[in-house]
RONUGU-465448 format. One record per residue (C-alpha): x, y, z; residue in three letters; residue number from 1. Coordinates in pm, whole numbers, plus 50000, padded with zeros to 5 digits. Example, Ala and Ser with C-alpha at 12.3 -4.5 7.8 and 13.67 -1.06 7.14 Angstrom:
2
{node {51230 49550 50780} ALA 1}
{node {51367 49894 50714} SER 2}
END
This chain:
275
{node {07272 23415 18715} MET 1}
{node {07423 23072 18877} LEU 2}
{node {07790 23002 18961} LYS 3}
{node {07982 22713 18987} ASP 4}
{node {08198 22693 19270} GLU 5}
{node {08373 22390 19276} SER 6}
{node {08099 22132 19112} GLY 7}
{node {07798 22342 19315} GLU 8}
{node {07561 22546 19122} ILE 9}
{node {07394 22850 19318} SER 10}
{node {07195 23171 19175} PRO 11}
{node {07354 23499 19254} ILE 12}
{node {07247 23826 19204} LYS 13}
{node {07301 23963 18841} LEU 14}
{node {07606 24150 18819} ASP 15}
{node {07920 24244 18566} SER 16}
{node {08160 24279 18819} THR 17}
{node {08120 23854 18813} HIS 18}
{node {08236 23825 18472} VAL 19}
{node {08612 23768 18567} ASN 20}
{node {08893 23553 18500} SER 21}
{node {08829 23305 18841} ASP 22}
{node {08473 23239 18791} ASN 23}
{node {08234 22995 18584} ALA 24}
{node {07880 23110 18506} LEU 25}
{node {07569 23030 18366} ILE 26}
{node {07336 23343 18280} VAL 27}
{node {06979 23222 18151} LEU 28}
{node {06849 23492 17969} ASP 29}
{node {06463 23486 17853} GLU 30}
{node {06533 23864 17696} TYR 31}
{node {06774 23694 17419} SER 32}
{node {06651 23353 17444} ASP 33}
{node {07011 23247 17503} VAL 34}
{node {07150 23027 17784} CYS 35}
{node {07543 23233 17841} TRP 36}
{node {07818 23025 18012} VAL 37}
{node {08129 23217 18070} TRP 38}
{node {08454 23026 18154} ILE 39}
{node {08737 23238 18322} GLY 40}
{node {09125 23209 18230} ARG 41}
{node {09156 23044 18575} ASN 42}
{node {08918 22793 18580} VAL 43}
{node {09023 22469 18618} SER 44}
{node {08973 22219 18385} MET 45}
{node {08674 21971 18600} PRO 46}
{node {08522 22287 18718} THR 47}
{node {08480 22393 18327} ARG 48}
{node {08348 22073 18246} MET 49}
{node {08067 22094 18496} HIS 50}
{node {07935 22406 18430} THR 51}
{node {07929 22337 18053} LEU 52}
{node {07721 21976 18156} ARG 53}
{node {07532 22156 18395} MET 54}
{node {07458 22451 18199} GLY 55}
{node {07340 22243 17882} ARG 56}
{node {07085 22024 18105} SER 57}
{node {06940 22341 18242} ILE 58}
{node {06908 22486 17889} LYS 59}
{node {06646 22269 17825} LYS 60}
{node {06486 22155 18204} SER 61}
{node {06532 22541 18312} GLY 62}
{node {06629 22631 18676} TYR 63}
{node {06377 22669 18963} LYS 64}
{node {06397 22978 19226} ILE 65}
{node {06074 22989 19469} GLY 66}
{node {05755 22860 19265} PRO 67}
{node {05934 22965 18957} THR 68}
{node {06138 22787 18710} THR 69}
{node {06342 23059 18474} ILE 70}
{node {06496 22946 18132} GLY 71}
{node {06286 22667 18021} LEU 72}
{node {06381 22574 17723} GLY 73}
{node {06599 22812 17596} ILE 74}
{node {06645 22802 17231} ALA 75}
{node {07061 22911 17165} ASP 76}
{node {07354 22809 17368} PHE 77}
{node {07667 23024 17344} ILE 78}
{node {07962 22918 17525} GLU 79}
{node {08260 23142 17599} MET 80}
{node {08594 23051 17705} ARG 81}
{node {08808 23429 17861} GLU 82}
{node {09129 23232 17726} LYS 83}
{node {09038 23193 17381} ASN 84}
{node {08901 23602 17350} ASP 85}
{node {09127 23647 17063} ASP 86}
{node {08927 23452 16855} ASN 87}
{node {08663 23740 16636} PRO 88}
{node {08399 23475 16683} GLU 89}
{node {08447 23448 17052} VAL 90}
{node {08530 23818 17137} ALA 91}
{node {08228 23937 16958} ALA 92}
{node {08000 23663 17190} ASN 93}
{node {08136 23816 17499} ILE 94}
{node {08088 24146 17407} GLU 95}
{node {07733 24071 17311} LYS 96}
{node {07697 23839 17671} PHE 97}
{node {07858 24167 17873} ARG 98}
{node {07591 24445 17689} ASP 99}
{node {07316 24172 17796} ALA 100}
{node {07371 24205 18146} ILE 101}
{node {07471 24568 18153} SER 102}
{node {07227 24818 18269} GLY 103}
{node {06967 24829 18547} ARG 104}
{node {06817 24559 18709} TRP 105}
{node {06485 24515 18935} ALA 106}
{node {06461 24158 19127} TYR 107}
{node {06229 23927 19183} GLU 108}
{node {06243 23665 19460} ASP 109}
{node {06629 23799 19536} LYS 110}
{node {06737 23687 19246} PHE 111}
{node {06519 23659 18917} LEU 112}
{node {06630 23980 18729} ALA 113}
{node {06437 24167 18518} TYR 114}
{node {06474 24529 18351} LYS 115}
{node {06222 24772 18522} GLU 116}
{node {06063 24932 18211} ASP 117}
{node {05944 24583 18112} TYR 118}
{node {05631 24396 18279} GLN 119}
{node {05665 24137 18547} VAL 120}
{node {05497 23843 18494} ILE 121}
{node {05351 23681 18836} PRO 122}
{node {05529 23358 18939} SER 123}
{node {05270 23100 18818} GLY 124}
{node {05087 23352 18589} GLY 125}
{node {05046 23507 18238} ALA 126}
{node {05074 23836 18104} ALA 127}
{node {04710 23952 17966} ALA 128}
{node {04758 23988 17591} GLU 129}
{node {04605 24255 17419} GLU 130}
{node {04316 24117 17212} PRO 131}
{node {04430 24131 16846} GLY 132}
{node {04229 24325 16573} VAL 133}
{node {04043 24068 16377} PRO 134}
{node {04115 24071 15996} GLU 135}
{node {03887 24085 15713} THR 136}
{node {03888 23775 15506} PRO 137}
{node {03916 23836 15118} SER 138}
{node {03722 23754 14872} THR 139}
{node {03880 23458 14601} ILE 140}
{node {03769 23462 14264} GLU 141}
{node {03732 23117 14152} PRO 142}
{node {04087 23072 13853} GLU 143}
{node {03938 22980 13523} GLU 144}
{node {03986 22642 13396} ALA 145}
{node {04214 22581 13115} PRO 146}
{node {04092 22525 12828} ILE 147}
{node {04236 22188 12668} PRO 148}
{node {04448 22218 12336} SER 149}
{node {04382 21979 12007} GLU 150}
{node {04595 21660 12024} PRO 151}
{node {04834 21753 11710} GLU 152}
{node {04870 21450 11430} ASP 153}
{node {05092 21188 11569} GLU 154}
{node {05365 21090 11274} PRO 155}
{node {05339 20767 11070} LEU 156}
{node {05576 20478 11160} PRO 157}
{node {05826 20410 10851} PRO 158}
{node {05777 20158 10639} GLU 159}
{node {05981 19843 10692} PRO 160}
{node {06304 19785 10476} THR 161}
{node {06404 19460 10371} THR 162}
{node {06805 19434 10379} PRO 163}
{node {07007 19352 10087} SER 164}
{node {07177 19022 10118} PRO 165}
{node {07548 19038 10243} VAL 166}
{node {07792 18781 10098} ALA 167}
{node {07999 18594 10435} SER 168}
{node {08386 18586 10358} PRO 169}
{node {08576 18296 10318} SER 170}
{node {08703 18108 10653} PRO 171}
{node {09070 18186 10657} THR 172}
{node {09309 17882 10745} VAL 173}
{node {09572 17956 10994} GLU 174}
{node {09834 17783 11014} PRO 175}
{node {09943 17554 11288} ALA 176}
{node {10139 17699 11567} PRO 177}
{node {10481 17569 11602} GLU 178}
{node {10561 17408 11924} GLU 179}
{node {10871 17599 12133} VAL 180}
{node {11065 17439 12406} GLU 181}
{node {10998 17652 12685} GLU 182}
{node {11297 17736 12910} GLU 183}
{node {11299 17689 13284} GLU 184}
{node {11374 18020 13417} VAL 185}
{node {11446 18054 13830} GLU 186}
{node {11252 18316 13963} GLU 187}
{node {11473 18500 14189} ALA 188}
{node {11367 18486 14519} PRO 189}
{node {11096 18811 14697} ALA 190}
{node {11288 19063 14901} GLU 191}
{node {11070 19010 15214} GLU 192}
{node {10948 19396 15329} ALA 193}
{node {11114 19517 15647} GLU 194}
{node {10831 19575 15909} PRO 195}
{node {10724 19933 15962} VAL 196}
{node {10792 19996 16294} SER 197}
{node {10705 20414 16309} GLU 198}
{node {10337 20451 16407} PHE 199}
{node {10186 20742 16342} SER 200}
{node {10102 21050 16581} GLY 201}
{node {09746 20936 16612} GLU 202}
{node {09861 20590 16699} GLU 203}
{node {10078 20683 16956} LYS 204}
{node {09789 20901 17092} ALA 205}
{node {09575 20621 17135} ALA 206}
{node {09817 20396 17313} PHE 207}
{node {09849 20728 17537} LEU 208}
{node {09500 20753 17599} LEU 209}
{node {09492 20382 17661} TYR 210}
{node {09761 20387 17868} SER 211}
{node {09600 20677 18129} VAL 212}
{node {09255 20492 18139} VAL 213}
{node {09399 20158 18205} LYS 214}
{node {09539 20302 18529} HIS 215}
{node {09328 20560 18600} SER 216}
{node {08936 20589 18764} GLU 217}
{node {08855 20977 18659} LEU 218}
{node {09029 21103 18338} VAL 219}
{node {08953 21432 18244} TYR 220}
{node {09087 21509 17849} VAL 221}
{node {09008 21896 17654} GLU 222}
{node {09117 21888 17284} ARG 223}
{node {09347 22136 17208} ILE 224}
{node {09315 22315 16834} ASP 225}
{node {09464 22635 16864} GLU 226}
{node {09716 22845 16646} LYS 227}
{node {09746 22536 16409} GLY 228}
{node {09820 22330 16684} LYS 229}
{node {09652 21937 16716} ASN 230}
{node {09658 21783 17057} GLY 231}
{node {09501 21759 17383} PHE 232}
{node {09560 21746 17788} LYS 233}
{node {09479 21493 18016} VAL 234}
{node {09432 21569 18372} GLU 235}
{node {09396 21322 18649} LEU 236}
{node {09286 21539 18949} PRO 237}
{node {09543 21579 19196} GLY 238}
{node {09813 21318 19032} GLN 239}
{node {09870 21406 18648} LEU 240}
{node {09825 21742 18432} VAL 241}
{node {09969 21577 18050} LEU 242}
{node {09958 21802 17745} THR 243}
{node {09996 21628 17426} VAL 244}
{node {10080 21782 17089} GLU 245}
{node {10058 21574 16760} ILE 246}
{node {10279 21669 16482} ASP 247}
{node {10300 21426 16202} GLY 248}
{node {10458 21110 16346} ASN 249}
{node {10572 21288 16644} VAL 250}
{node {10420 21327 17005} LEU 251}
{node {10566 21590 17195} ARG 252}
{node {10447 21566 17599} LEU 253}
{node {10447 21787 17832} ARG 254}
{node {10643 21697 18082} PRO 255}
{node {10777 21472 17917} SER 256}
{node {10863 21226 18189} ASP 257}
{node {10502 21195 18250} PHE 258}
{node {10562 21370 18620} GLY 259}
{node {10668 21204 18948} ASP 260}
{node {10407 20956 19119} SER 261}
{node {10373 20634 19104} GLU 262}
{node {10040 20666 18855} ILE 263}
{node {10246 20881 18605} SER 264}
{node {10561 20588 18629} ASP 265}
{node {10259 20305 18546} ALA 266}
{node {10107 20514 18271} ILE 267}
{node {10468 20600 18104} ARG 268}
{node {10614 20232 18141} ASP 269}
{node {10250 20104 17961} GLU 270}
{node {10287 20314 17711} TYR 271}
{node {10623 20242 17632} GLN 272}
{node {10542 19912 17574} ARG 273}
{node {10323 19974 17281} TRP 274}
{node {10529 20187 17085} VAL 275}
END
């Protein structure tokens, strides 16, 4: 079990009491071949994003404790956010995770947990495998070659028939068209279309993100898609937290005044110049 504290990953003993609203955890489960990532309800956005990024990296390369690298090349990656526990799939994953870490555990190298009824593989070694029972090869009888069937007689092509001559109709002489003087018709001037000044919600969201990035060095963005709401959350550590909801052509912002700081004023002014 690994704990993420303000961007620092450190090993801790496997204990279900660590699975709470204040912690961000990574558990490399070689029994289930799963890398579990737990994000508590109170974990900040920067820590959450760092934990997810480190979890995906550790899933591929493993994590070294003493001479042992654990979790190298684990097959599955399951993310669990406590704030989404009303989702049936997330709730089911949380239940599986709690079951996976429950029970009595023994430890090797202080942090490597293993179940007492499993054989411990020494560091750098491998458990001996029992010799398998050789399979008796079965005799394969050759298949009989199929007997070719006699070719069927092809039907003779039909004899060509000589078409009977058809008399062509005599050409019809059409009368010459009468000349008609064209009257000059004044065309009505085309009405100029009024320019559409209303932007869609997605376009306004793009202008907002551009305004944030233009006036910031470090930005965290989280997509929000809960209970039919579509939007995102923007966070500038220590300076700005802005929640954005897209509803058709309307962009709902919380707080609506972008906050009370110099950088929020600059972002608001930049955004209003676009929309």
